[in-house]
N, C-alpha and C positions, 0 to 999 in steps of 0.2 A: 504493500500500500504506500503510495507516494505521500510526500509531506503536504500538510494542509496549506491552503492558500487563502489570502485575503480575496474578497469578492472583487475588489478593484483597488487601484492606487489611491482613490479618494478615501476609501475605507481605511486603508493603512495610515494615511495622513491624519484622519480623524482620530484613530487610535493613538498614534504617536503624540498628537497635540493633547489629547485627553489625558495621557499619562503625564505629560509635562506640566499641564495646567492643573494645579491642585490648590489646597488650602493656603499654601505659602504665597500664592499670587495675590490673595486677598488680605492676609493678616501679617505677612512679612515684608514683601517688597514696598508697599506704601510707607510703612514705618521706617524702613531703611532709607528711603528717599528723603523723608521728612528729617530724620535724625542726622543724616550724613550729607548735608549741603543742598537739599531741595533739588531744583533743576540741575545744579552742578553735579549731582550724583549720577545723572544720566551719562556724563562723559566717561567716568571709569566703568560704569555698567556696560555701555556700548562697546568700549574697548575690550572689556572682558568677554563680551559676547562674540566679538569678531575674531579675537586672537586665540581664545581658548574654547569657548562654548561651541561655536559652529564647527571648528576643526575636530573636536572630540566627538561631536554628534555624527559628523561624516564618518569618522573612524568606526564608531559602533554600528552605524547603518551598513558600512562596507563589510565589516567583519561578519556580521550576521548573514547578510545576503550572499556573500562569496562562499561561506562555509556551509550555508543552509542548515545551521545548527544553533541550539541555545548556547548560553555562555560557556558552560564547561567544555563541551565538545568543540565549540568554535575556537576558544583560546588554545585548546590542546592541538587543534588542527594547524595552528600557526607555529607552535613549538610544543613538543611532547611534555616538556617540564612545566607548562603553564596551565594545565588543566585545573590545578588547585586555585588559580586566580578566579576562575568561574565560580568555584565553590565559595570562595571568599565573598564575591559579589552577591551571590544568591543568598548566603546566610545573612548578610547585612540587609538585603531586601526583605527577607522573611521576618527579621527582627523588626524592621520598620513597619511592615503591614500589621504586625501583632498589636502595636500601640496606635497606629494610624486608624485602625478600625474602631478603637475605643473613643478616639476623638469624634469619629463619625457617629458613634453611639450617643455621645453627648448632644450632637446636633439633632439626632432623631428625637431625643427626649424634648429638647427645646421646640422642635417643629410640632410635635404632638400637643404640648401644653400651650402653644400659641393660640389654639382654637378655643381656649377658655374664654369666659365672658370678659374677664380682665386678665391681661398677661400677669402671671404670678410674680414676676421679678420687679414690677413697678415699684419705685421708691427705694429699693434695696437690691440692685442687680448683683452687687458683689457678694452680699450675704446669701442670696439665692443660689448663685453658682457654687460657692465654696461650701456652704453649710447644707442647703436643701438638696442640691443635685449630687455633688461629690461627697458630701458628709465628711469633709476633709479633716483628718486628725491633726494634732498640734505639730507633729514632726514625723519623720520617716521611721523613727524607732517604734512608733505605735501603729501597727498595721491596721487594727480596727475591724478586721473581718471583711467579707465581701459585701459590696453595695449591690443588692439584688436588682434594683431598678436598672443600674448601669449594665449589669450582667445580662438581663433580659433584652435590653436594647442592643447589646453586643451580639447576642444570638440572631436577632433580626437582621443586623448588618451583615453578618456572615452568610445568612441565607441569601441576601441580595447579591453578595459577591459570588457565591457559588453558582447561582443561576445566570450570572454574567459570564462565567468561564466554563460552565459544565460541559460545553461542546467545543471547547477550545476557541480558535479564531472564528469559527462559524457563529457562535453565540456572541462573542465579543463584537464581531463586525456588525451585528444587528443592534446591539445595545448602544454603540457609540453614535449612531445616527440621532439618538435622542439625548444622551447624556453630555455630549460635547457642546452642541449649540444651545441647549436649554439654560445652563448657568449664565451664558453671555446675555441671553435675552432677559433673564431675571435681573442681572446686574443693570441692564439698560433701564428696566422699569424702576429699580431703586434709584438710579441716577436721575431720571426724570422727576421722581418724587423729591429727591434731595434738592434739585434745582428750583423747586417751588417754595423752598423755605428760606427765610431771612438768615443770612450768615454763611450761605454756602460758598460765596466767593472768598470770604475770609479763610475758609478751610482750604480752598484751592491755592491761595497765596502761601499758606504755611507749607503746603505740599510741594509746590514747585518754585517758589522764590529762590533763585540761586544764591548760595553763599560760597563764593569762589575760593575763599581761604581754606575751605574744607578739602580742596584738592591737594593741599600740602600735607594732609594728615594721612599717614600710612594706614590707619585703621579704616578709613573710607575705602581705600583700594582693596584692603583685605575683605571688607564686607561685600563689595561689588563682585569680586571673583568668587567668593564663597557662595553668594546668592546664585550666580550663573551655574555653578557646579550642581547645586541642589535642584534648581528649578527646571533644568532640562532633563532630569532623571538620568544624569550621567553616572556611570560606574555602578548602576544597580543591576545590570544584566538585562534590563527591560528592553532597551532599544535594540540590543543584539538579538534577543528573542523575536521581537516584533518584525525586524528586518528579515529574519530567517524564513518568514512565511511569505516573502515576496518571490517572484520569479528571479532567476539568476541575472537577468539583463535589464532590470528596472532602473530608472534614473535615481541616482543616489544624491548627487550634489544639490539639485533643485529641492528635493524632498527635505534635506537637512535645513536649508535656508528657510523654506516655508514653515517648517515646524518651529524653528528658533524664533523667527520674526513674529509669528502669530502668538506664540507664548509670551514674548516680551510685550507685544501690543496689548494683550489681555491684562498683563500685570499693570501697565501704565493706566489702562482704562479703569481697572479695579481701584486704583489709587484715587481717581476722580470721584468714584462712588463713595469710597470710605471717607474722604476728607470733605465732601459735600455734606454728608450726614454729621460728621464731627464738628464742622463749622457751624451748622445749624444748632447742634446741641450746646456748643460753647456760647452761642448767642442767647439761647433760651436761659442758660444758667448764669449769664453775665460774667463769664470767665474767659480766659484766653484758651485757644485751641491746645496750646502746650500743656494745659492742666487736665485735659481729658484724653489725650492720645496715649495709646499703649500698643504693644506688639503681642503677637501670638495669641494664646487662649484668652488672655486678658482683654484683647480687643474684640474677639469674636463672641465671647460669652459674658462679658461684663459691660464694657463701654458701649458697644453697638446695641445690645438689647436695651440698655438704659436710654440711649438716644431714640430708639424706635418707640419705646414706651411713652415718650413725651409727645408723640405725634397723634393726630387723629387716625383712626383705623389701625391702631398699633398692632392688633392681632394679625391683620392681613399682611402688613409689611414685615412683621416678624416672621410669619410663616414663609414668606417669599425669601427672606434672607437665609433662613436655616435650610430651606429646600435648595437654595444656591450652594450652601456649604456641602450638603449631601451629594448633589450632583457633581460638584467639583471633586469631592473626595472619592467617589465610587470608581471613576476612571483610573485614578492613580492607584487605588487599592487593588482592583482586579488586574491591573498591569503587573504589579509586583507578584501576584499569585501566578499569573500566566508565565512569567519569566521562570519561576520555579518549576511549573508544570512542564514547560518546554524542555528544560534540562533533564528532568526525570524521564520524560517520554523518549528523548534521544537515546537514553541508556536502556530503557525497557519499553521498546516500541509496541509490544503486544499488550501492554496494560490498557485496560478500558479507560478512555478519557474521562467520562463522567465519574467513574470510581476514583481515579487518580485525583481529580479536582476535589472530590468529597474528602479524601484523606488529607490533602494539603490544607483545605479550608478548616477541617476539624482540628488539625494541629495548630493552625493559626489562631483559632478560637482558644484552644487550651493555653497557648503561649501568651494570650492577652489577658488571662484571668488575673494575673498579678496586678495589672493596671486597673482592674475593677474593684480592688480593695479600697478602703477609705484612706489609705496612704498612696493610692495608685498614681496620683499626680506627681508625687515626688519621684517615684520610680520612672515614670514616663519622662520627666525632665532630665534625669540622669542619663537614661539610655539614649534619648534623642540627641543629647549633647555629644556623647562619645561617638555615636554612629556618624553624625554629620561632621564632627571635628576631625575624626581620624579614619574610620573605615572607608568612607567614600573617597577621601583624598588619597589614601594608600592605593586603593584599587585603580583610581584614575592615573596615578603616577606609574603604577606597574603596567597599565595598558599602553601608556606612551613608550615605555621602555621596550615592551614586547614588540609593538608595531614599528617603532622608530628605529630600534637598534638590533633587534633579534630577527624578526621576520623581514623587515625592510619597508620603510615608509614609501619609497619610490615604487616598489612593487605593488603596494596597495593603491597608491595614487594612479598608477597606470590602469588598474582594473576599474577604479571609480570613473576615470575619464572615458574609458572604453564604453561603459554602459550609460553614461550621462550625455545630455544634449549639449552641455557646455563644459569646458575643461576647468579644473581647479589648478592653479599655478603652483610653482615651487614654494610659494609662501606656506602652503599647507604642510609640506614636508618639513620646512623650517620650524613651524609651530609644533608639530608632533615630536620632532627630535630634540628641540632645544627650548623653545619658549614655554610651551605648556608644562613640561616636566620641571623646569626651573621655578615657574610660578607656583605650581602645586607643592613642590618641595618647600618653598618659602612659606606657604600657608601652613604646612604641617609643622615646620619649625616654630613659626609664630604661635600656633596653638599650644605646642608643647611648652614653650617659654612661659606663656600666660598660665598654663596649668601648674607649672612648678612654682611660679611666683605666688599664685593664689589658687588653691584647689577649688574646683568648680562648686559654686552654690553654697559654700560653707557646710556641705554635708559631711557626716562622720566618715572615717576611713573605710569602714566596712561597707558602707553604701556606695562610695566611689569605686570600691574594688569590683562591684557589679559592672559598672561602666567600663572599667579597664578589661574585665573578662569578655565583655561584648566585643571589644576590639581585638584583644590578644588571641582569643581562641580561634576565630576565623583566620587570623594572620598566621598562627602556628600551623593550622591545617594547610594553608598555602605553602608554607616552608617545608612541611613534611613531604608533600607531593613534588615540590620543586627539587628537593635534595634527592628524593627517591628516583626522580626522573621517570615515573611510571607512565606508561602509555595507556593505562586504564584508570586515570585519576578519578573518574566519576565513580 
């Protein structure tokens, strides 16, 4: 039986864009732009996109399409010692989807309670999130048992993920026709609503007013390159798997540019939505925008719900917002699962795809239970930090070494140009061999220095050791297969 195929190139692009566009486009990029120079942040962001993001995305598309395999088999095809690199990437992806699904479970809870006569967080959105929804304990040392509401919501999320991937790319290809355009449409509705409120322009000024002095701050550049690495789903094994379901002669170069530019465009667009609402909220409360803006879960589950609760028809716009988060999250979540499925199916081709998907989803659910405890937010924070600060950067660095110096960047570029309508120049080779690995290595060193100077989050050593294990165990697995030089690393 031949390898499954996307129904069309459009479906592939929708799936790739859906994987790239996730929760971070709404709650991370706008905050980074605001914090690190406003409109000036777009300069390091676009530079990062063009010299690292797009070249690495082309690399992953090319590797998957050329080898017609998921991450483990694909990297092993380039050199027999690098099969463990695929395992490293996929273990990291699996860890991410375990807690990513929990964040989606929070979104589902908020979506459902939005239909109450009065939104329940009105007047105390912070207390509602931390005390009523999460039932958060005082510290990570107090686990507090399982939060059954979150657990039940997590089950529902994994059911949604399962039925998105249960038939592989055939079911994924049908789902993305709805889940990729829908959040953009919903964001558009929220933007129109925000633009009817006094203060929205003030929010936009905070979002985009350039602070040119920020360009001299190394942390601004670190944030820009870090965001590009995460937002394009690089080093997860996802884009390799997705590209492997294309025909061997599909256009690579154009697809990578389309995916990257659409993803960045949606990030910028989401920023206008977020800061229009935050500007209106600041105006209503008589405070500056800087006093209401937050990043991450604090923005999505505290600040934004509070802002929406101050509007007429709060329940309607709250439901729209959390439906947006759900649809943004589902594409990213099932892409992470499909990357794992693809690698396993490469090894065990006779396995029934629906059964394989069920097993992976069940394991993902079990892996997420720790994040449904009343101390779950602390564990989520630690694991998320270490995976993003180390795992993904290490995988990306090793990918550039494998392609740039072991397999041969020129060899892969020749293949890319052969199947694409327009050629990519020698700048791509230069990026993969020199620029990208040096920048990624600098980011890794930067993160390690910060970690040594001040351990993350003031958590106790035993808790941080969980984070280090999340990084070191997959890395040691890679080293084991690399040293062993096994041709059956999977």
